[in-house]
C-alpha positions in Angstrom: -24.6 34.0 30.8 -22.4 36.2 29.4 -22.3 39.1 27.7 -22.9 38.2 24.4 -25.4 35.7 24.9 -27.2 38.4 26.4 -27.1 40.3 24.0 -28.2 37.8 21.4 -31.1 37.0 23.8 -32.5 40.5 24.0 -32.5 41.2 20.2 -34.7 38.5 19.0 -38.1 37.0 20.2 -38.3 33.9 22.3 -40.0 32.1 19.8 -36.2 31.6 18.2 -34.6 30.3 21.7 -34.0 26.9 20.4 -32.2 29.1 17.1 -30.4 31.0 19.9 -28.9 28.0 22.0 -27.5 26.7 18.7 -25.9 29.7 17.9 -24.4 30.4 21.2 -23.4 26.5 21.0 -21.9 26.6 17.4 -20.0 29.7 18.6 -18.3 28.6 21.2 -16.6 25.6 19.7 -13.2 25.2 19.2 -11.9 26.9 15.5 -10.7 23.3 15.3 -13.8 21.7 15.2 -15.4 23.8 12.9 -12.8 23.5 10.7 -13.5 19.5 11.2 -17.1 19.9 10.5 -15.8 22.0 7.1 -13.3 19.7 6.0 -11.8 19.7 3.2 -12.1 23.2 2.3 -8.9 23.8 0.5 -6.5 20.9 -2.3 -5.3 18.1 -0.2 -2.0 16.9 -1.3 -1.0 13.2 -1.9 2.5 12.2 -1.2 3.5 9.4 -3.1 7.4 8.3 -2.2 7.7 6.8 -5.4 8.6 7.6 -9.1 6.0 8.7 -11.5 4.2 6.4 -13.8 4.9 3.5 -10.8 2.1 1.4 -9.9 1.9 3.2 -6.6 1.4 6.8 -8.4 -1.3 4.8 -10.6 -3.1 3.6 -7.7 -2.9 7.5 -6.1 -4.2 9.2 -9.3 -7.5 7.2 -9.5 -8.0 7.0 -6.0 -7.7 11.0 -6.0 -9.7 11.8 -8.9 -12.5 9.5 -7.2 -12.2 11.7 -4.2 -12.0 14.6 -5.7 -15.3 14.0 -7.4 -16.6 12.8 -3.9 -15.4 16.0 -1.6 -15.5 18.8 -4.0 -12.1 20.0 -3.6 -8.6 19.1 -5.9 -6.6 16.1 -4.1 -3.1 16.6 -5.6 -0.9 13.9 -6.2 2.8 15.2 -5.0 5.8 12.8 -5.6 8.7 13.0 -2.8 11.2 10.3 -3.8 14.2 9.1 -2.2 15.7 6.8 0.3 14.1 3.5 -0.6 11.0 5.9 0.1 12.0 6.8 3.4 11.8 10.2 2.4 8.3 10.8 1.3 6.9 8.9 3.9 8.7 11.0 6.6 7.8 13.9 5.0 3.9 13.1 6.2 4.9 11.6 9.1 5.9 15.1 10.4 3.1 17.2 8.5 0.4 18.7 10.2 -2.3 16.6 11.4 -5.3 18.2 9.6 -6.1 15.8 6.6 -4.7 18.2 3.9 -0.9 16.2 3.9 -1.6 12.6 3.6 0.6 9.5 1.7 -0.2 6.6 -0.4 2.1 3.7 0.1 2.6 0.1 -0.1 3.3 -2.3 2.2 6.5 -1.3 2.0 5.8 1.2 4.9 6.4 -2.1 6.9 9.2 -3.9 5.5 11.4 -0.5 5.6 11.1 -0.6 9.2 13.1 -3.8 9.6 15.8 -3.2 6.9 16.6 0.2 7.5 18.4 1.2 11.3 16.1 5.1 11.2 13.8 5.0 8.8 12.3 8.2 9.9 9.4 6.9 11.3 7.5 4.4 12.8 4.7 2.0 11.1 2.7 2.0 13.8 2.8 5.2 15.9 3.5 8.1 13.1 0.3 7.5 11.1 -2.9 7.3 11.7 -4.7 4.6 9.3 -7.4 5.6 6.7 -8.2 2.9 4.5 -6.5 -0.1 2.5 -6.8 1.5 -1.3 -6.0 -1.3 -3.5 -4.6 -5.0 -3.5 -2.4 -6.9 -6.2 -0.6 -10.2 -5.6 2.6 -11.3 -5.6 3.8 -13.8 -7.9 6.8 -16.1 -8.7 7.9 -16.1 -12.6 10.6 -17.5 -14.7 11.9 -17.2 -18.0 10.4 -19.3 -20.6 13.4 -21.6 -21.4 14.5 -22.6 -17.6 12.7 -26.0 -17.7 10.1 -25.9 -15.0 6.6 -26.1 -14.9 5.1 -25.4 -11.5 6.6 -24.1 -8.2 7.2 -27.7 -6.7 10.1 -27.9 -9.7 11.4 -24.5 -9.0 11.5 -25.6 -5.3 13.9 -28.7 -7.0 15.3 -26.7 -9.4 16.6 -24.3 -6.5 18.0 -26.9 -4.0 19.9 -28.8 -6.8 21.4 -25.0 -8.0 21.6 -23.3 -5.0 23.7 -19.7 -5.7 23.6 -20.7 -9.3 19.9 -19.5 -9.4 19.2 -16.2 -10.0 16.6 -14.2 -8.7 15.3 -10.9 -9.7 13.9 -8.4 -6.8 12.4 -4.9 -7.3 15.6 -3.9 -4.6 17.5 -4.9 -1.9 14.7 -5.3 1.1 11.9 -4.7 -1.0 8.9 -6.5 -0.2 9.6 -7.8 -3.9 12.7 -9.0 -2.0 11.8 -10.4 1.5 8.4 -12.6 -0.1 12.1 -14.4 -1.7 13.4 -14.8 1.3 10.3 -15.8 3.1 9.7 -18.3 0.2 13.1 -19.8 0.9 12.7 -19.5 4.5 9.4 -21.5 4.5 10.6 -24.6 1.7 14.0 -25.0 3.5 15.7 -23.7 0.7 19.3 -23.0 0.1 20.1 -19.6 -0.6 20.2 -18.4 -4.5 21.8 -15.7 -5.6 19.7 -12.4 -5.6 19.7 -9.5 -8.4 18.3 -6.6 -7.1 16.7 -4.0 -9.5 15.4 -0.2 -9.3 11.9 -1.3 -9.6 10.0 -3.8 -11.5 10.0 -2.6 -15.4 14.5 -3.6 -16.2 13.8 -6.6 -14.1 10.9 -8.2 -16.1 13.1 -7.4 -19.3 16.2 -8.9 -17.6 14.1 -11.8 -17.2 12.5 -12.6 -20.6 16.6 -11.3 -22.2 17.2 -14.6 -20.3 19.9 -13.2 -17.9 18.4 -13.7 -14.4 16.4 -17.2 -13.5 13.3 -16.0 -12.1 11.4 -13.2 -10.2 9.4 -12.4 -7.3 6.9 -9.5 -7.9 4.1 -8.0 -8.4 1.9 -9.7 -10.5 0.4 -6.6 -12.6 3.9 -6.2 -14.5 4.2 -10.1 -15.3 1.1 -10.6 -17.1 1.2 -8.9 -20.3 4.2 -10.6 -20.8 2.6 -14.0 -19.6 0.1 -13.3 -22.7 2.8 -13.1 -25.6 5.2 -16.0 -24.4 8.0 -13.7 -22.6 7.6 -15.7 -19.2 5.8 -18.0 -17.2 4.0 -17.5 -13.8 4.5 -20.6 -11.5 2.1 -19.5 -8.4 0.8 -16.5 -7.0 1.8 -15.3 -3.1 -1.5 -14.6 -1.6 -4.3 -16.9 -0.6 -6.8 -16.3 -2.8 -6.4 -16.7 -6.8 -5.4 -13.6 -8.6 -8.3 -12.2 -10.9 -5.7 -11.4 -13.2 -4.5 -14.6 -13.5 -6.6 -16.5 -12.4 -5.4 -20.1 -13.9 -2.5 -19.4 -12.0 -2.3 -21.5 -8.6 -1.6 -20.2 -5.3 1.9 -21.2 -3.8 -0.5 -22.2 -0.4 -2.1 -24.7 -2.5 0.6 -26.2 -4.5 3.3 -26.4 -1.3 3.4 -27.4 2.5 3.0 -23.4 3.2 -1.0 -23.3 3.7 -0.9 -20.3 5.3 1.7 -18.7 3.0 0.0 -15.1 2.0 1.8 -12.0 1.0 -0.9 -9.4 -0.8 1.1 -6.5 -1.4 -1.6 -3.6 -0.4 -1.1 0.3 -1.6 -2.9 2.2 1.6 -4.0 5.9 2.5 -2.3 7.0 5.7 -2.5 10.2 7.4 0.1 11.8 9.6 -0.6 10.9 13.7 -3.1 12.9 15.5 -5.5 13.1 12.7 -8.8 14.2 14.4 -11.2 11.2 13.9 -13.6 13.2 12.1 -11.3 13.8 9.5 -10.0 9.9 9.1 -13.8 8.9 9.3 -14.4 11.4 6.4 -12.1 9.8 4.2 -12.5 6.5 4.6 -16.3 6.4 4.0 -15.1 8.8 0.4 -12.6 5.5 0.4 -14.8 3.1 0.8 -17.7 4.8 -1.6 -15.2 5.4 -4.7 -14.2 1.4 -3.8 -17.6 0.2 -5.1 -17.5 2.8 -8.1 -18.0 0.2 -11.6 -15.3 2.8 -13.0 -12.8 2.5 -10.4 -13.1 -1.1 -10.0 -12.7 -1.2 -13.9 -9.7 0.5 -13.9 -8.3 -1.4 -11.0 -8.8 -4.7 -12.5 -7.1 -3.9 -15.9 -3.7 -3.1 -13.8 -4.3 -6.2 -12.0 -5.6 -4.6 -8.8 -8.5 -5.4 -6.7 -10.0 -2.2 -5.2 -10.5 -2.4 -1.4 -11.8 0.6 0.7 -11.1 -1.3 3.9 -11.1 0.9 7.0 -8.7 2.2 9.3 -9.0 -1.3 11.6 -8.3 -3.1 9.4 -5.6 -1.3 7.7 -4.1 -1.1 11.3 -4.1 -4.5 12.3 -2.8 -5.3 8.3 0.2 -2.9 9.5 1.2 -4.5 12.7 0.8 -7.9 10.9 3.3 -7.4 8.5 5.9 -5.3 10.9 5.8 -8.2 12.9 6.4 -11.3 9.1 9.1 -8.7 7.6 11.1 -8.1 11.2 10.9 -12.4 11.5 12.0 -12.6 7.9 14.9 -10.2 8.4 15.7 -11.9 11.5 16.0 -15.0 10.6 18.2 -14.1 7.0 20.7 -11.7 8.8 20.2 -9.7 6.1 22.2 -6.5 6.5 20.4 -3.6 7.9 20.9 -0.4 6.1 
């Protein structure tokens, strides 16, 4: 027995032996273990690698508020923008793995690794998955006067017009862009003219104005313009219909690609090596938040479905979509940045 333990034993009655054992074991635990027990003991930073006011930022602020309420510390949203989101993702990948710097990111995480030679991170090995926060189906939308009523008519039009058909995306190499290419590949279509935009706002405006013919985008920014007659939704990209547009069929329903499934997810990740107890606490808090009626309503109004899936589900989704987008890029011959 150490001198310290002997000192403790001498200074308390035998009836306190159990307490002594607990005290000695606790004192002997490494400082990092005691820090994990106390986590979180100071503000946590949620790094968003895209601009303020965008959908990822909205999700980050909503989940940050929910986690603050459950974990009794501030969760601060911090924008680190640039490099097609690579700057923010690399920043978190290199941060200390202590649970105080986390990443809120979309599935761009798994697309960029195929469209950049060196994005600065590896989506599988550079991060510790915590949870999928929300899902939002993508959708194929067209301008009202394009003259197509459904996705199969759009496929026929694409075969006839080829490069004369203009299809907007939310950026070259983005999930929006790659979803359109995957659609071409699965339907055996000739290449159309891709028109990349920096985000969805200007792309949707130009679609309504007739400057482009169609767009693959998250359903969220499209629904208001469908309701006011500005554009037409032909199909959503997920296997299940979207609660935001329940009357719109899926691509899988209407075409031969019965397994077509692109679910635009937003997730929470930590740097690789983050201790399991910290990850478990965060995942449990996210899971609880995902069942909160207020958060569910808030996400639903934005076209999102709260998820709260844990680390294993997110890890599997990352591995699956890395392979999916790598194959799409390989077949397409897209120039890698």
